[in-house]
C-alpha positions in Angstrom: -66.6 88.2 6.8 -68.5 85.5 6.5 -68.6 82.4 8.5 -67.1 80.3 5.9 -64.0 82.5 5.7 -63.8 82.5 9.5 -64.1 78.8 9.5 -61.3 78.6 6.9 -59.2 81.0 8.9 -59.8 79.0 12.1 -59.2 75.9 10.2 -55.9 77.4 8.7 -54.9 78.5 12.2 -55.7 75.0 13.6 -54.0 73.2 10.7 -51.0 75.6 11.0 -50.8 74.9 14.7 -51.2 71.2 14.0 -48.6 71.4 11.3 -46.3 73.3 13.6 -46.8 70.7 16.4 -46.5 67.9 13.8 -43.1 69.5 12.6 -41.9 69.6 16.2 -43.2 66.1 16.8 -41.5 65.0 13.6 -38.3 66.7 14.6 -38.5 65.1 18.0 -39.2 61.6 16.4 -36.4 62.2 13.9 -34.0 63.0 16.8 -35.1 59.9 18.6 -34.9 57.9 15.4 -31.3 59.2 14.9 -30.6 58.1 18.5 -32.2 54.7 17.8 -30.2 54.5 14.6 -27.0 55.2 16.5 -27.9 52.7 19.2 -28.8 50.1 16.6 -25.5 50.7 14.7 -23.6 50.4 18.0 -25.5 47.2 18.8 -24.8 45.9 15.3 -21.1 46.6 15.8 -21.3 44.8 19.2 -23.1 41.9 17.6 -20.5 41.7 14.9 -17.8 41.6 17.6 -19.8 38.9 19.5 -20.3 37.0 16.3 -16.6 37.3 15.6 -15.8 36.0 19.1 -18.4 33.3 18.8 -16.8 32.2 15.5 -13.4 32.2 17.2 -14.8 30.2 20.1 -16.5 27.8 17.7 -13.2 27.5 15.8 -11.4 26.7 19.1 -14.1 24.3 20.0 -13.7 22.6 16.6 -9.9 22.3 17.3 -10.6 21.1 20.8 -13.1 18.5 19.5 -10.5 17.3 17.0 -7.9 17.2 19.7 -10.3 15.2 21.9 -11.1 12.8 19.1 -7.3 12.4 18.5 -6.8 11.9 22.2 -9.6 9.4 22.4 -8.1 7.5 19.5 -4.7 7.5 21.3 -6.3 6.4 24.5 -8.0 3.5 22.6 -4.7 2.5 21.1 -3.0 2.7 24.4 -5.7 0.6 26.0 -5.4 -2.0 23.3 -1.6 -2.1 23.9 -2.2 -2.3 27.6 -4.7 -5.2 27.1 -2.1 -6.9 24.8 0.6 -6.5 27.4 -1.8 -7.7 30.2 -2.8 -10.7 28.1 0.9 -11.5 27.4 1.9 -11.1 31.0 -1.1 -13.2 32.1 0.0 -15.9 29.7 3.6 -15.7 31.0 2.4 -15.8 34.6 0.3 -18.8 33.9 3.2 -20.5 32.2 5.5 -19.6 35.1 2.9 -20.9 37.6 2.8 -24.2 35.6 6.6 -24.5 35.7 6.5 -23.7 39.5 3.9 -26.4 40.0 6.0 -28.9 38.0 9.1 -28.0 39.9 7.2 -28.1 43.2 5.9 -31.6 42.4 9.4 -32.8 41.4 11.0 -31.3 44.5 8.2 -32.8 46.7 9.0 -36.2 45.1 12.7 -35.8 45.7 12.1 -34.6 49.2 9.9 -37.7 49.9 12.6 -39.9 48.4 15.3 -38.2 50.5 13.1 -38.5 53.6 12.6 -42.2 52.9 16.4 -42.6 52.5 17.0 -40.7 55.7 14.4 -42.8 57.5 16.1 -45.9 56.1 19.6 -44.6 57.2 18.2 -43.8 60.7 16.8 -47.3 61.0 20.2 -48.7 60.0 21.9 -46.4 62.5 19.5 -47.5 65.2 20.3 -51.2 64.4 24.0 -50.4 64.4 23.7 -48.6 67.7 21.9 -51.7 69.1 24.6 -53.9 67.8 27.3 -51.6 69.3 25.4 -51.6 72.6 25.4 -55.5 72.5 29.1 -55.5 71.7 29.8 -53.1 74.5 27.9 -55.3 76.9 29.8 -58.3 75.6 33.1 -56.4 76.0 32.1 -55.4 79.5 31.7 -59.1 80.2 35.0 -59.9 78.5 36.7 -57.2 80.6 35.4 -58.8 83.7 36.6 -62.2 82.6 39.9 -60.6 81.5 40.3 -59.1 85.0 39.5 -62.5 86.5 42.0 -64.2 84.2 44.6 -61.6 85.0 44.1 -62.1 88.6 44.4 -65.9 88.1 47.5 -65.4 86.0 49.0 -63.3 88.7 48.2 -66.0 91.2 49.6 -68.6 89.0 52.7 -66.6 88.4 53.0 -66.0 92.1 52.5 -69.7 92.8 55.0 -70.6 90.1 57.6 -68.2 91.6 57.0 -69.7 95.0 57.3 -73.2 93.6 60.6 -72.3 91.9 61.9 -70.8 95.2 60.9 -74.0 96.9 62.5 -76.1 94.2 65.6 -74.0 94.4 65.7 -74.5 98.1 65.0 -78.2 97.8 67.5 -78.9 95.1 70.1 -76.5 96.3 
């Protein structure tokens, strides 16, 4: 046999061996690819589940955002109402304070007038008390004089009685 045939046979053996190894490698790669395919399909299913959950979360977030917007609008409206009520109450308080100030001034004026009248009445009472004291002093003097007059009258009556007794004795 010639070298060329030997080379062809060696080549056929090597190519057959390589083919056989390639078939085994191919089968092994095919098995791995099937595993990868299964893993990729499983991952795709999981990703679909995640996307579904994410869509649900985004939907909930959209609802929450709408609720937050509505709540913010209600808060703004409530704040406006509160501001309106606060302004109204402040105006009422200011008005009440003005009325209180007016009443205070009027009462102060009346109290001053009443105090002046009381002072005037006290002055009149003091003057009347001084007059009464003078009258009492005068009455004390009159009492003394009255006592003296009574004593004199008693003496005169006693003397008159004695003179009558004497006259009765003399004319009797």
